Predicted model as a PDB file, atoms N, CA, C, CB and O in Angstrom, pLDDT in the B-factor column:
MODEL        1                                                                  
ATOM      1  N   MET A   1     136.096 251.442 145.181  1.00 53.00           N  
ATOM      2  CA  MET A   1     136.790 252.322 144.090  1.00 53.00           C  
ATOM      3  C   MET A   1     138.036 251.630 143.582  1.00 53.00           C  
ATOM      4  CB  MET A   1     137.212 253.783 144.663  1.00 53.00           C  
ATOM      5  O   MET A   1     138.645 250.825 144.286  1.00 53.00           O  
ATOM      6  N   GLY A   2     138.407 251.947 142.362  1.00 57.00           N  
ATOM      7  CA  GLY A   2     139.760 251.575 141.778  1.00 57.00           C  
ATOM      8  C   GLY A   2     140.975 252.052 142.345  1.00 57.00           C  
ATOM      9  O   GLY A   2     141.016 253.128 142.943  1.00 57.00           O  
ATOM     10  N   ASN A   3     141.987 251.304 142.192  1.00 61.00           N  
ATOM     11  CA  ASN A   3     143.240 251.667 142.785  1.00 61.00           C  
ATOM     12  C   ASN A   3     143.765 253.053 141.977  1.00 61.00           C  
ATOM     13  CB  ASN A   3     144.319 250.352 142.658  1.00 61.00           C  
ATOM     14  O   ASN A   3     143.466 253.123 140.785  1.00 61.00           O  
ATOM     15  N   THR A   4     144.381 253.935 142.455  1.00 63.00           N  
ATOM     16  CA  THR A   4     144.822 255.102 141.989  1.00 63.00           C  
ATOM     17  C   THR A   4     145.953 254.839 140.810  1.00 63.00           C  
ATOM     18  CB  THR A   4     145.334 255.911 143.198  1.00 63.00           C  
ATOM     19  O   THR A   4     146.107 255.521 139.798  1.00 63.00           O  
ATOM     20  N   LYS A   5     146.701 253.672 141.208  1.00 68.00           N  
ATOM     21  CA  LYS A   5     147.613 253.326 140.192  1.00 68.00           C  
ATOM     22  C   LYS A   5     146.934 252.888 138.882  1.00 68.00           C  
ATOM     23  CB  LYS A   5     148.493 252.268 140.691  1.00 68.00           C  
ATOM     24  O   LYS A   5     147.630 252.855 137.867  1.00 68.00           O  
ATOM     25  N   ASP A   6     145.619 252.545 138.818  1.00 73.00           N  
ATOM     26  CA  ASP A   6     144.950 252.074 137.611  1.00 73.00           C  
ATOM     27  C   ASP A   6     144.287 253.242 137.023  1.00 73.00           C  
ATOM     28  CB  ASP A   6     143.945 250.939 137.881  1.00 73.00           C  
ATOM     29  O   ASP A   6     143.696 253.051 135.961  1.00 73.00           O  
ATOM     30  N   ALA A   7     144.284 254.414 137.529  1.00 84.00           N  
ATOM     31  CA  ALA A   7     143.608 255.590 137.068  1.00 84.00           C  
ATOM     32  C   ALA A   7     144.182 256.179 135.817  1.00 84.00           C  
ATOM     33  CB  ALA A   7     143.614 256.586 138.107  1.00 84.00           C  
ATOM     34  O   ALA A   7     145.399 256.291 135.670  1.00 84.00           O  
ATOM     35  N   ILE A   8     143.283 256.567 134.884  1.00 88.00           N  
ATOM     36  CA  ILE A   8     143.858 257.047 133.674  1.00 88.00           C  
ATOM     37  C   ILE A   8     144.172 258.590 133.879  1.00 88.00           C  
ATOM     38  CB  ILE A   8     142.869 256.775 132.446  1.00 88.00           C  
ATOM     39  O   ILE A   8     143.302 259.371 134.264  1.00 88.00           O  
ATOM     40  N   GLN A   9     145.439 258.966 133.602  1.00 92.00           N  
ATOM     41  CA  GLN A   9     145.805 260.320 133.783  1.00 92.00           C  
ATOM     42  C   GLN A   9     145.474 261.211 132.733  1.00 92.00           C  
ATOM     43  CB  GLN A   9     147.113 260.418 134.002  1.00 92.00           C  
ATOM     44  O   GLN A   9     145.591 260.853 131.561  1.00 92.00           O  
ATOM     45  N   PHE A  10     145.072 262.338 133.044  1.00 94.00           N  
ATOM     46  CA  PHE A  10     144.514 263.267 131.862  1.00 94.00           C  
ATOM     47  C   PHE A  10     145.627 263.740 131.081  1.00 94.00           C  
ATOM     48  CB  PHE A  10     143.692 264.559 132.368  1.00 94.00           C  
ATOM     49  O   PHE A  10     146.644 264.152 131.640  1.00 94.00           O  
ATOM     50  N   GLN A  11     145.498 263.709 129.735  1.00 95.00           N  
ATOM     51  CA  GLN A  11     146.438 264.240 128.829  1.00 95.00           C  
ATOM     52  C   GLN A  11     145.780 265.300 127.929  1.00 95.00           C  
ATOM     53  CB  GLN A  11     147.046 263.129 128.017  1.00 95.00           C  
ATOM     54  O   GLN A  11     144.804 264.917 127.285  1.00 95.00           O  
ATOM     55  N   PRO A  12     146.134 266.448 127.805  1.00 97.00           N  
ATOM     56  CA  PRO A  12     145.722 267.473 126.994  1.00 97.00           C  
ATOM     57  C   PRO A  12     145.853 267.235 125.581  1.00 97.00           C  
ATOM     58  CB  PRO A  12     146.373 268.584 127.318  1.00 97.00           C  
ATOM     59  O   PRO A  12     146.908 266.755 125.167  1.00 97.00           O  
ATOM     60  N   LEU A  13     144.888 267.518 124.762  1.00 98.00           N  
ATOM     61  CA  LEU A  13     145.030 267.372 123.405  1.00 98.00           C  
ATOM     62  C   LEU A  13     145.297 268.596 122.650  1.00 98.00           C  
ATOM     63  CB  LEU A  13     143.935 266.776 122.918  1.00 98.00           C  
ATOM     64  O   LEU A  13     144.900 269.666 123.111  1.00 98.00           O  
ATOM     65  N   ASN A  14     145.883 268.556 121.617  1.00 98.00           N  
ATOM     66  CA  ASN A  14     146.037 269.608 120.598  1.00 98.00           C  
ATOM     67  C   ASN A  14     144.821 269.679 119.766  1.00 98.00           C  
ATOM     68  CB  ASN A  14     147.251 269.370 119.717  1.00 98.00           C  
ATOM     69  O   ASN A  14     144.612 268.697 119.054  1.00 98.00           O  
ATOM     70  N   ILE A  15     144.030 270.596 119.724  1.00 98.00           N  
ATOM     71  CA  ILE A  15     142.754 270.587 118.922  1.00 98.00           C  
ATOM     72  C   ILE A  15     142.689 271.616 117.945  1.00 98.00           C  
ATOM     73  CB  ILE A  15     141.579 270.721 119.761  1.00 98.00           C  
ATOM     74  O   ILE A  15     143.097 272.754 118.179  1.00 98.00           O  
ATOM     75  N   ALA A  16     142.136 271.230 116.736  1.00 98.00           N  
ATOM     76  CA  ALA A  16     141.944 272.341 115.736  1.00 98.00           C  
ATOM     77  C   ALA A  16     140.480 272.517 115.552  1.00 98.00           C  
ATOM     78  CB  ALA A  16     142.644 272.043 114.338  1.00 98.00           C  
ATOM     79  O   ALA A  16     139.708 271.563 115.456  1.00 98.00           O  
ATOM     80  N   ILE A  17     140.058 273.976 115.498  1.00 98.00           N  
ATOM     81  CA  ILE A  17     138.659 274.100 115.366  1.00 98.00           C  
ATOM     82  C   ILE A  17     138.372 274.693 114.073  1.00 98.00           C  
ATOM     83  CB  ILE A  17     138.067 274.881 116.452  1.00 98.00           C  
ATOM     84  O   ILE A  17     138.902 275.765 113.781  1.00 98.00           O  
ATOM     85  N   LEU A  18     137.605 274.117 113.286  1.00 98.00           N  
ATOM     86  CA  LEU A  18     137.099 274.431 112.018  1.00 98.00           C  
ATOM     87  C   LEU A  18     135.649 275.036 111.916  1.00 98.00           C  
ATOM     88  CB  LEU A  18     137.167 273.240 111.266  1.00 98.00           C  
ATOM     89  O   LEU A  18     134.687 274.439 112.400  1.00 98.00           O  
ATOM     90  N   THR A  19     135.538 276.142 111.324  1.00 97.00           N  
ATOM     91  CA  THR A  19     134.136 276.784 111.162  1.00 97.00           C  
ATOM     92  C   THR A  19     133.873 276.802 109.798  1.00 97.00           C  
ATOM     93  CB  THR A  19     133.990 278.229 111.723  1.00 97.00           C  
ATOM     94  O   THR A  19     134.692 277.282 109.015  1.00 97.00           O  
ATOM     95  N   VAL A  20     132.719 276.287 109.399  1.00 97.00           N  
ATOM     96  CA  VAL A  20     132.391 276.169 107.871  1.00 97.00           C  
ATOM     97  C   VAL A  20     131.176 277.121 107.680  1.00 97.00           C  
ATOM     98  CB  VAL A  20     132.001 274.542 107.373  1.00 97.00           C  
ATOM     99  O   VAL A  20     130.053 276.860 108.112  1.00 97.00           O  
ATOM    100  N   SER A  21     131.537 278.371 106.918  1.00 96.00           N  
ATOM    101  CA  SER A  21     130.571 279.338 106.777  1.00 96.00           C  
ATOM    102  C   SER A  21     130.934 280.218 105.609  1.00 96.00           C  
ATOM    103  CB  SER A  21     130.412 280.099 108.030  1.00 96.00           C  
ATOM    104  O   SER A  21     132.113 280.454 105.345  1.00 96.00           O  
ATOM    105  N   ASP A  22     129.905 280.719 104.889  1.00 96.00           N  
ATOM    106  CA  ASP A  22     130.057 281.629 103.835  1.00 96.00           C  
ATOM    107  C   ASP A  22     129.869 283.008 104.363  1.00 96.00           C  
ATOM    108  CB  ASP A  22     129.117 281.332 102.730  1.00 96.00           C  
ATOM    109  O   ASP A  22     130.064 283.905 103.543  1.00 96.00           O  
ATOM    110  N   THR A  23     129.532 283.354 105.562  1.00 96.00           N  
ATOM    111  CA  THR A  23     129.284 284.587 106.187  1.00 96.00           C  
ATOM    112  C   THR A  23     130.045 285.025 107.392  1.00 96.00           C  
ATOM    113  CB  THR A  23     128.026 284.599 106.500  1.00 96.00           C  
ATOM    114  O   THR A  23     130.112 286.216 107.694  1.00 96.00           O  
ATOM    115  N   ARG A  24     130.645 284.039 108.118  1.00 94.00           N  
ATOM    116  CA  ARG A  24     131.360 284.194 109.419  1.00 94.00           C  
ATOM    117  C   ARG A  24     132.790 284.734 109.135  1.00 94.00           C  
ATOM    118  CB  ARG A  24     131.428 282.787 110.216  1.00 94.00           C  
ATOM    119  O   ARG A  24     133.457 284.345 108.176  1.00 94.00           O  
ATOM    120  N   THR A  25     133.207 285.644 110.024  1.00 93.00           N  
ATOM    121  CA  THR A  25     134.682 286.107 110.046  1.00 93.00           C  
ATOM    122  C   THR A  25     135.149 285.824 111.438  1.00 93.00           C  
ATOM    123  CB  THR A  25     134.889 287.714 109.676  1.00 93.00           C  
ATOM    124  O   THR A  25     134.403 285.415 112.328  1.00 93.00           O  
ATOM    125  N   GLU A  26     136.402 286.060 111.572  1.00 92.00           N  
ATOM    126  CA  GLU A  26     137.037 285.877 113.056  1.00 92.00           C  
ATOM    127  C   GLU A  26     136.275 286.817 113.898  1.00 92.00           C  
ATOM    128  CB  GLU A  26     138.713 286.236 113.178  1.00 92.00           C  
ATOM    129  O   GLU A  26     136.064 286.449 115.054  1.00 92.00           O  
ATOM    130  N   ALA A  27     135.782 288.072 113.489  1.00 94.00           N  
ATOM    131  CA  ALA A  27     135.226 288.966 114.355  1.00 94.00           C  
ATOM    132  C   ALA A  27     133.865 288.444 114.896  1.00 94.00           C  
ATOM    133  CB  ALA A  27     135.101 290.267 113.675  1.00 94.00           C  
ATOM    134  O   ALA A  27     133.519 288.719 116.045  1.00 94.00           O  
ATOM    135  N   ASP A  28     133.129 287.726 114.108  1.00 95.00           N  
ATOM    136  CA  ASP A  28     131.672 287.331 114.508  1.00 95.00           C  
ATOM    137  C   ASP A  28     131.535 285.740 114.487  1.00 95.00           C  
ATOM    138  CB  ASP A  28     130.543 288.015 113.427  1.00 95.00           C  
ATOM    139  O   ASP A  28     130.432 285.247 114.250  1.00 95.00           O  
ATOM    140  N   ASP A  29     132.675 284.914 114.739  1.00 97.00           N  
ATOM    141  CA  ASP A  29     132.505 283.535 114.761  1.00 97.00           C  
ATOM    142  C   ASP A  29     132.305 283.094 116.244  1.00 97.00           C  
ATOM    143  CB  ASP A  29     133.703 282.847 114.089  1.00 97.00           C  
ATOM    144  O   ASP A  29     133.214 282.577 116.893  1.00 97.00           O  
ATOM    145  N   THR A  30     131.023 283.338 116.753  1.00 96.00           N  
ATOM    146  CA  THR A  30     130.739 283.163 118.118  1.00 96.00           C  
ATOM    147  C   THR A  30     130.809 281.612 118.481  1.00 96.00           C  
ATOM    148  CB  THR A  30     129.343 283.788 118.434  1.00 96.00           C  
ATOM    149  O   THR A  30     131.337 281.198 119.513  1.00 96.00           O  
ATOM    150  N   SER A  31     130.259 280.862 117.586  1.00 96.00           N  
ATOM    151  CA  SER A  31     130.423 279.350 117.999  1.00 96.00           C  
ATOM    152  C   SER A  31     131.954 278.863 118.061  1.00 96.00           C  
ATOM    153  CB  SER A  31     129.625 278.392 116.898  1.00 96.00           C  
ATOM    154  O   SER A  31     132.381 278.087 118.915  1.00 96.00           O  
ATOM    155  N   GLY A  32     132.636 279.375 117.136  1.00 96.00           N  
ATOM    156  CA  GLY A  32     134.098 279.070 117.155  1.00 96.00           C  
ATOM    157  C   GLY A  32     134.690 279.662 118.403  1.00 96.00           C  
ATOM    158  O   GLY A  32     135.479 278.935 119.007  1.00 96.00           O  
ATOM    159  N   ASP A  33     134.459 280.793 118.865  1.00 97.00           N  
ATOM    160  CA  ASP A  33     134.955 281.282 120.064  1.00 97.00           C  
ATOM    161  C   ASP A  33     134.493 280.430 121.286  1.00 97.00           C  
ATOM    162  CB  ASP A  33     134.543 282.697 120.199  1.00 97.00           C  
ATOM    163  O   ASP A  33     135.318 280.182 122.165  1.00 97.00           O  
ATOM    164  N   THR A  34     133.281 279.994 121.380  1.00 97.00           N  
ATOM    165  CA  THR A  34     132.772 279.203 122.366  1.00 97.00           C  
ATOM    166  C   THR A  34     133.530 277.908 122.495  1.00 97.00           C  
ATOM    167  CB  THR A  34     131.389 278.979 122.123  1.00 97.00           C  
ATOM    168  O   THR A  34     133.901 277.544 123.611  1.00 97.00           O  
ATOM    169  N   LEU A  35     133.792 277.166 121.382  1.00 97.00           N  
ATOM    170  CA  LEU A  35     134.568 276.057 121.381  1.00 97.00           C  
ATOM    171  C   LEU A  35     136.010 276.206 121.891  1.00 97.00           C  
ATOM    172  CB  LEU A  35     134.558 275.578 120.107  1.00 97.00           C  
ATOM    173  O   LEU A  35     136.499 275.380 122.661  1.00 97.00           O  
ATOM    174  N   VAL A  36     136.681 277.284 121.439  1.00 97.00           N  
ATOM    175  CA  VAL A  36     137.995 277.707 121.873  1.00 97.00           C  
ATOM    176  C   VAL A  36     137.924 277.786 123.348  1.00 97.00           C  
ATOM    177  CB  VAL A  36     138.437 279.051 121.245  1.00 97.00           C  
ATOM    178  O   VAL A  36     138.739 277.155 124.020  1.00 97.00           O  
ATOM    179  N   ALA A  37     136.982 278.538 123.918  1.00 98.00           N  
ATOM    180  CA  ALA A  37     136.985 278.846 125.386  1.00 98.00           C  
ATOM    181  C   ALA A  37     136.793 277.420 126.130  1.00 98.00           C  
ATOM    182  CB  ALA A  37     135.736 279.957 125.785  1.00 98.00           C  
ATOM    183  O   ALA A  37     137.440 277.130 127.136  1.00 98.00           O  
ATOM    184  N   ARG A  38     135.837 276.557 125.533  1.00 98.00           N  
ATOM    185  CA  ARG A  38     135.508 275.426 126.321  1.00 98.00           C  
ATOM    186  C   ARG A  38     136.719 274.339 126.287  1.00 98.00           C  
ATOM    187  CB  ARG A  38     134.144 274.821 125.781  1.00 98.00           C  
ATOM    188  O   ARG A  38     136.984 273.609 127.242  1.00 98.00           O  
ATOM    189  N   LEU A  39     137.380 274.337 125.107  1.00 97.00           N  
ATOM    190  CA  LEU A  39     138.523 273.403 125.087  1.00 97.00           C  
ATOM    191  C   LEU A  39     139.700 273.829 126.073  1.00 97.00           C  
ATOM    192  CB  LEU A  39     139.068 273.312 123.618  1.00 97.00           C  
ATOM    193  O   LEU A  39     140.406 273.008 126.658  1.00 97.00           O  
ATOM    194  N   GLY A  40     139.827 275.217 126.188  1.00 97.00           N  
ATOM    195  CA  GLY A  40     140.842 275.727 127.176  1.00 97.00           C  
ATOM    196  C   GLY A  40     140.539 275.465 128.475  1.00 97.00           C  
ATOM    197  O   GLY A  40     141.405 275.109 129.275  1.00 97.00           O  
ATOM    198  N   GLU A  41     139.178 275.633 128.818  1.00 98.00           N  
ATOM    199  CA  GLU A  41     138.639 275.373 130.291  1.00 98.00           C  
ATOM    200  C   GLU A  41     138.790 273.837 130.527  1.00 98.00           C  
ATOM    201  CB  GLU A  41     136.968 275.852 130.495  1.00 98.00           C  
ATOM    202  O   GLU A  41     138.805 273.490 131.708  1.00 98.00           O  
ATOM    203  N   ALA A  42     138.892 272.958 129.664  1.00 98.00           N  
ATOM    204  CA  ALA A  42     138.941 271.560 129.804  1.00 98.00           C  
ATOM    205  C   ALA A  42     140.327 271.216 129.847  1.00 98.00           C  
ATOM    206  CB  ALA A  42     138.226 270.841 128.740  1.00 98.00           C  
ATOM    207  O   ALA A  42     140.611 270.035 130.050  1.00 98.00           O  
ATOM    208  N   GLY A  43     141.309 272.126 129.675  1.00 98.00           N  
ATOM    209  CA  GLY A  43     142.635 271.793 129.774  1.00 98.00           C  
ATOM    210  C   GLY A  43     143.391 271.437 128.487  1.00 98.00           C  
ATOM    211  O   GLY A  43     144.572 271.095 128.446  1.00 98.00           O  
ATOM    212  N   HIS A  44     142.561 271.561 127.441  1.00 98.00           N  
ATOM    213  CA  HIS A  44     143.269 271.215 126.032  1.00 98.00           C  
ATOM    214  C   HIS A  44     143.841 272.376 125.442  1.00 98.00           C  
ATOM    215  CB  HIS A  44     142.290 270.618 124.957  1.00 98.00           C  
ATOM    216  O   HIS A  44     143.648 273.460 125.992  1.00 98.00           O  
ATOM    217  N   VAL A  45     144.518 272.304 124.401  1.00 98.00           N  
ATOM    218  CA  VAL A  45     145.354 273.238 123.620  1.00 98.00           C  
ATOM    219  C   VAL A  45     144.639 273.571 122.269  1.00 98.00           C  
ATOM    220  CB  VAL A  45     146.798 272.605 123.355  1.00 98.00           C  
ATOM    221  O   VAL A  45     144.135 272.658 121.615  1.00 98.00           O  
ATOM    222  N   LEU A  46     144.592 274.869 121.846  1.00 98.00           N  
ATOM    223  CA  LEU A  46     144.170 275.205 120.604  1.00 98.00           C  
ATOM    224  C   LEU A  46     145.365 275.033 119.706  1.00 98.00           C  
ATOM    225  CB  LEU A  46     143.586 276.576 120.577  1.00 98.00           C  
ATOM    226  O   LEU A  46     146.345 275.758 119.879  1.00 98.00           O  
ATOM    227  N   ALA A  47     145.350 274.088 118.724  1.00 98.00           N  
ATOM    228  CA  ALA A  47     146.477 273.925 118.012  1.00 98.00           C  
ATOM    229  C   ALA A  47     146.235 274.679 116.745  1.00 98.00           C  
ATOM    230  CB  ALA A  47     146.815 272.493 117.820  1.00 98.00           C  
ATOM    231  O   ALA A  47     147.246 275.091 116.177  1.00 98.00           O  
ATOM    232  N   ALA A  48     145.057 274.935 116.192  1.00 98.00           N  
ATOM    233  CA  ALA A  48     144.905 275.715 114.904  1.00 98.00           C  
ATOM    234  C   ALA A  48     143.312 276.126 114.946  1.00 98.00           C  
ATOM    235  CB  ALA A  48     145.353 274.736 113.462  1.00 98.00           C  
ATOM    236  O   ALA A  48     142.487 275.517 115.627  1.00 98.00           O  
ATOM    237  N   ARG A  49     143.039 277.148 114.190  1.00 98.00           N  
ATOM    238  CA  ARG A  49     141.689 277.568 114.033  1.00 98.00           C  
ATOM    239  C   ARG A  49     141.497 278.258 112.514  1.00 98.00           C  
ATOM    240  CB  ARG A  49     141.335 278.610 115.261  1.00 98.00           C  
ATOM    241  O   ARG A  49     142.245 279.132 112.077  1.00 98.00           O  
ATOM    242  N   ALA A  50     140.475 277.758 111.877  1.00 98.00           N  
ATOM    243  CA  ALA A  50     140.249 278.311 110.551  1.00 98.00           C  
ATOM    244  C   ALA A  50     138.831 278.348 110.307  1.00 98.00           C  
ATOM    245  CB  ALA A  50     140.936 277.541 109.477  1.00 98.00           C  
ATOM    246  O   ALA A  50     138.089 277.503 110.808  1.00 98.00           O  
ATOM    247  N   ILE A  51     138.321 279.465 109.419  1.00 98.00           N  
ATOM    248  CA  ILE A  51     137.072 279.492 108.897  1.00 98.00           C  
ATOM    249  C   ILE A  51     137.243 279.350 107.377  1.00 98.00           C  
ATOM    250  CB  ILE A  51     136.339 280.742 109.321  1.00 98.00           C  
ATOM    251  O   ILE A  51     138.039 279.993 106.694  1.00 98.00           O  
ATOM    252  N   VAL A  52     136.324 278.353 106.917  1.00 98.00           N  
ATOM    253  CA  VAL A  52     136.420 278.129 105.431  1.00 98.00           C  
ATOM    254  C   VAL A  52     134.954 278.294 104.858  1.00 98.00           C  
ATOM    255  CB  VAL A  52     137.049 276.610 105.079  1.00 98.00           C  
ATOM    256  O   VAL A  52     133.945 278.156 105.551  1.00 98.00           O  
ATOM    257  N   ARG A  53     134.955 278.569 103.672  1.00 97.00           N  
ATOM    258  CA  ARG A  53     133.575 278.679 103.122  1.00 97.00           C  
ATOM    259  C   ARG A  53     133.029 277.357 102.673  1.00 97.00           C  
ATOM    260  CB  ARG A  53     133.539 279.640 101.954  1.00 97.00           C  
ATOM    261  O   ARG A  53     133.793 276.451 102.341  1.00 97.00           O  
ATOM    262  N   ASP A  54     131.680 277.219 102.654  1.00 97.00           N  
ATOM    263  CA  ASP A  54     130.977 275.929 102.509  1.00 97.00           C  
ATOM    264  C   ASP A  54     131.106 275.496 101.105  1.00 97.00           C  
ATOM    265  CB  ASP A  54     129.488 276.017 102.911  1.00 97.00           C  
ATOM    266  O   ASP A  54     130.258 275.654 100.227  1.00 97.00           O  
ATOM    267  N   ASP A  55     132.329 274.899 100.981  1.00 98.00           N  
ATOM    268  CA  ASP A  55     132.744 274.217  99.654  1.00 98.00           C  
ATOM    269  C   ASP A  55     133.485 272.890 100.052  1.00 98.00           C  
ATOM    270  CB  ASP A  55     133.765 275.217  98.711  1.00 98.00           C  
ATOM    271  O   ASP A  55     134.407 272.874 100.867  1.00 98.00           O  
ATOM    272  N   ILE A  56     132.983 271.741  99.384  1.00 98.00           N  
ATOM    273  CA  ILE A  56     133.582 270.638  99.693  1.00 98.00           C  
ATOM    274  C   ILE A  56     135.052 270.364  99.636  1.00 98.00           C  
ATOM    275  CB  ILE A  56     133.041 269.875  99.049  1.00 98.00           C  
ATOM    276  O   ILE A  56     135.655 269.744 100.511  1.00 98.00           O  
ATOM    277  N   ASP A  57     135.642 270.907  98.457  1.00 98.00           N  
ATOM    278  CA  ASP A  57     137.005 270.880  98.249  1.00 98.00           C  
ATOM    279  C   ASP A  57     137.768 271.720  99.255  1.00 98.00           C  
ATOM    280  CB  ASP A  57     137.281 271.302  96.907  1.00 98.00           C  
ATOM    281  O   ASP A  57     138.827 271.361  99.769  1.00 98.00           O  
ATOM    282  N   THR A  58     137.154 272.857  99.495  1.00 98.00           N  
ATOM    283  CA  THR A  58     137.911 273.805 100.502  1.00 98.00           C  
ATOM    284  C   THR A  58     138.001 273.093 102.113  1.00 98.00           C  
ATOM    285  CB  THR A  58     136.985 275.385 100.566  1.00 98.00           C  
ATOM    286  O   THR A  58     138.969 273.154 102.871  1.00 98.00           O  
ATOM    287  N   ILE A  59     136.870 272.511 102.325  1.00 98.00           N  
ATOM    288  CA  ILE A  59     136.796 271.819 103.730  1.00 98.00           C  
ATOM    289  C   ILE A  59     137.747 270.759 103.619  1.00 98.00           C  
ATOM    290  CB  ILE A  59     135.327 271.226 104.159  1.00 98.00           C  
ATOM    291  O   ILE A  59     138.618 270.702 104.487  1.00 98.00           O  
ATOM    292  N   ALA A  60     137.734 269.833 102.622  1.00 98.00           N  
ATOM    293  CA  ALA A  60     138.553 268.605 102.510  1.00 98.00           C  
ATOM    294  C   ALA A  60     140.059 269.101 102.541  1.00 98.00           C  
ATOM    295  CB  ALA A  60     138.195 267.752 101.115  1.00 98.00           C  
ATOM    296  O   ALA A  60     140.886 268.431 103.160  1.00 98.00           O  
ATOM    297  N   ALA A  61     140.379 270.113 101.969  1.00 98.00           N  
ATOM    298  CA  ALA A  61     141.750 270.568 101.874  1.00 98.00           C  
ATOM    299  C   ALA A  61     142.281 271.031 103.316  1.00 98.00           C  
ATOM    300  CB  ALA A  61     141.834 271.757 100.812  1.00 98.00           C  
ATOM    301  O   ALA A  61     143.428 270.795 103.695  1.00 98.00           O  
ATOM    302  N   GLN A  62     141.384 271.673 104.033  1.00 98.00           N  
ATOM    303  CA  GLN A  62     141.654 272.061 105.375  1.00 98.00           C  
ATOM    304  C   GLN A  62     141.860 270.973 106.267  1.00 98.00           C  
ATOM    305  CB  GLN A  62     140.645 272.849 105.874  1.00 98.00           C  
ATOM    306  O   GLN A  62     142.805 270.983 107.055  1.00 98.00           O  
ATOM    307  N   PHE A  63     140.926 269.894 106.194  1.00 98.00           N  
ATOM    308  CA  PHE A  63     140.990 268.668 107.022  1.00 98.00           C  
ATOM    309  C   PHE A  63     142.282 267.995 106.619  1.00 98.00           C  
ATOM    310  CB  PHE A  63     139.716 267.698 106.813  1.00 98.00           C  
ATOM    311  O   PHE A  63     142.992 267.644 107.562  1.00 98.00           O  
ATOM    312  N   ASN A  64     142.731 267.743 105.373  1.00 98.00           N  
ATOM    313  CA  ASN A  64     143.850 267.054 105.028  1.00 98.00           C  
ATOM    314  C   ASN A  64     145.132 267.830 105.506  1.00 98.00           C  
ATOM    315  CB  ASN A  64     143.829 266.812 103.553  1.00 98.00           C  
ATOM    316  O   ASN A  64     146.112 267.192 105.892  1.00 98.00           O  
ATOM    317  N   SER A  65     145.130 269.048 105.486  1.00 98.00           N  
ATOM    318  CA  SER A  65     146.193 269.848 106.037  1.00 98.00           C  
ATOM    319  C   SER A  65     146.386 269.432 107.438  1.00 98.00           C  
ATOM    320  CB  SER A  65     145.906 271.335 105.939  1.00 98.00           C  
ATOM    321  O   SER A  65     147.479 269.019 107.825  1.00 98.00           O  
ATOM    322  N   TRP A  66     145.284 269.534 108.267  1.00 98.00           N  
ATOM    323  CA  TRP A  66     145.459 269.190 109.633  1.00 98.00           C  
ATOM    324  C   TRP A  66     145.765 267.831 110.021  1.00 98.00           C  
ATOM    325  CB  TRP A  66     144.389 269.526 110.277  1.00 98.00           C  
ATOM    326  O   TRP A  66     146.422 267.540 111.021  1.00 98.00           O  
ATOM    327  N   ILE A  67     145.231 266.944 109.137  1.00 98.00           N  
ATOM    328  CA  ILE A  67     145.499 265.439 109.312  1.00 98.00           C  
ATOM    329  C   ILE A  67     147.056 265.339 109.098  1.00 98.00           C  
ATOM    330  CB  ILE A  67     144.612 264.447 108.177  1.00 98.00           C  
ATOM    331  O   ILE A  67     147.611 264.513 109.823  1.00 98.00           O  
ATOM    332  N   ASP A  68     147.727 265.930 108.363  1.00 98.00           N  
ATOM    333  CA  ASP A  68     149.130 265.809 107.983  1.00 98.00           C  
ATOM    334  C   ASP A  68     149.950 266.547 108.962  1.00 98.00           C  
ATOM    335  CB  ASP A  68     149.390 266.323 106.576  1.00 98.00           C  
ATOM    336  O   ASP A  68     151.178 266.503 108.878  1.00 98.00           O  
ATOM    337  N   ASP A  69     149.324 267.257 109.933  1.00 98.00           N  
ATOM    338  CA  ASP A  69     149.984 268.211 110.996  1.00 98.00           C  
ATOM    339  C   ASP A  69     150.317 267.463 112.151  1.00 98.00           C  
ATOM    340  CB  ASP A  69     149.073 269.397 111.448  1.00 98.00           C  
ATOM    341  O   ASP A  69     149.355 267.215 112.878  1.00 98.00           O  
ATOM    342  N   PRO A  70     151.454 267.024 112.528  1.00 98.00           N  
ATOM    343  CA  PRO A  70     151.693 266.180 113.760  1.00 98.00           C  
ATOM    344  C   PRO A  70     151.363 266.965 115.054  1.00 98.00           C  
ATOM    345  CB  PRO A  70     153.208 265.694 113.813  1.00 98.00           C  
ATOM    346  O   PRO A  70     151.222 266.390 116.133  1.00 98.00           O  
ATOM    347  N   GLU A  71     151.243 268.357 114.891  1.00 97.00           N  
ATOM    348  CA  GLU A  71     150.784 269.073 116.039  1.00 97.00           C  
ATOM    349  C   GLU A  71     149.145 269.144 116.319  1.00 97.00           C  
ATOM    350  CB  GLU A  71     151.340 270.464 115.874  1.00 97.00           C  
ATOM    351  O   GLU A  71     148.639 269.767 117.252  1.00 97.00           O  
ATOM    352  N   VAL A  72     148.466 268.425 115.381  1.00 98.00           N  
ATOM    353  CA  VAL A  72     147.139 268.422 115.589  1.00 98.00           C  
ATOM    354  C   VAL A  72     146.736 266.956 115.881  1.00 98.00           C  
ATOM    355  CB  VAL A  72     146.425 269.036 114.417  1.00 98.00           C  
ATOM    356  O   VAL A  72     147.030 266.015 115.143  1.00 98.00           O  
ATOM    357  N   ASP A  73     145.968 266.850 117.138  1.00 98.00           N  
ATOM    358  CA  ASP A  73     145.583 265.509 117.700  1.00 98.00           C  
ATOM    359  C   ASP A  73     144.110 265.395 117.271  1.00 98.00           C  
ATOM    360  CB  ASP A  73     145.788 265.387 119.377  1.00 98.00           C  
ATOM    361  O   ASP A  73     143.727 264.312 116.828  1.00 98.00           O  
ATOM    362  N   VAL A  74     143.356 266.304 117.356  1.00 97.00           N  
ATOM    363  CA  VAL A  74     141.877 266.294 117.019  1.00 97.00           C  
ATOM    364  C   VAL A  74     141.323 267.496 116.171  1.00 97.00           C  
ATOM    365  CB  VAL A  74     141.095 266.261 118.325  1.00 97.00           C  
ATOM    366  O   VAL A  74     141.772 268.632 116.323  1.00 97.00           O  
ATOM    367  N   ILE A  75     140.410 267.222 115.346  1.00 97.00           N  
ATOM    368  CA  ILE A  75     139.801 268.282 114.470  1.00 97.00           C  
ATOM    369  C   ILE A  75     138.307 268.244 114.937  1.00 97.00           C  
ATOM    370  CB  ILE A  75     139.994 267.975 112.784  1.00 97.00           C  
ATOM    371  O   ILE A  75     137.481 268.999 114.424  1.00 97.00           O  
TER     372      ILE A  75                                                      
ENDMDL                                                                          
END                                                                             
């Protein structure tokens, strides 16, 4: 096995969760809830969460907003 000195140390990431749906709300976004729970269980941090309608401009605007946010590591 490798030397512990060479082991990569876990670093939690700030993750943004985006649900694309014309029908989901915060109350019934079960897939988003599952992702939020799993990222927390894995030791990561929920940086942001949004539900946007299935529209390319709306989706792109949300991505661009998070890309510009230094607090978001992963979308």
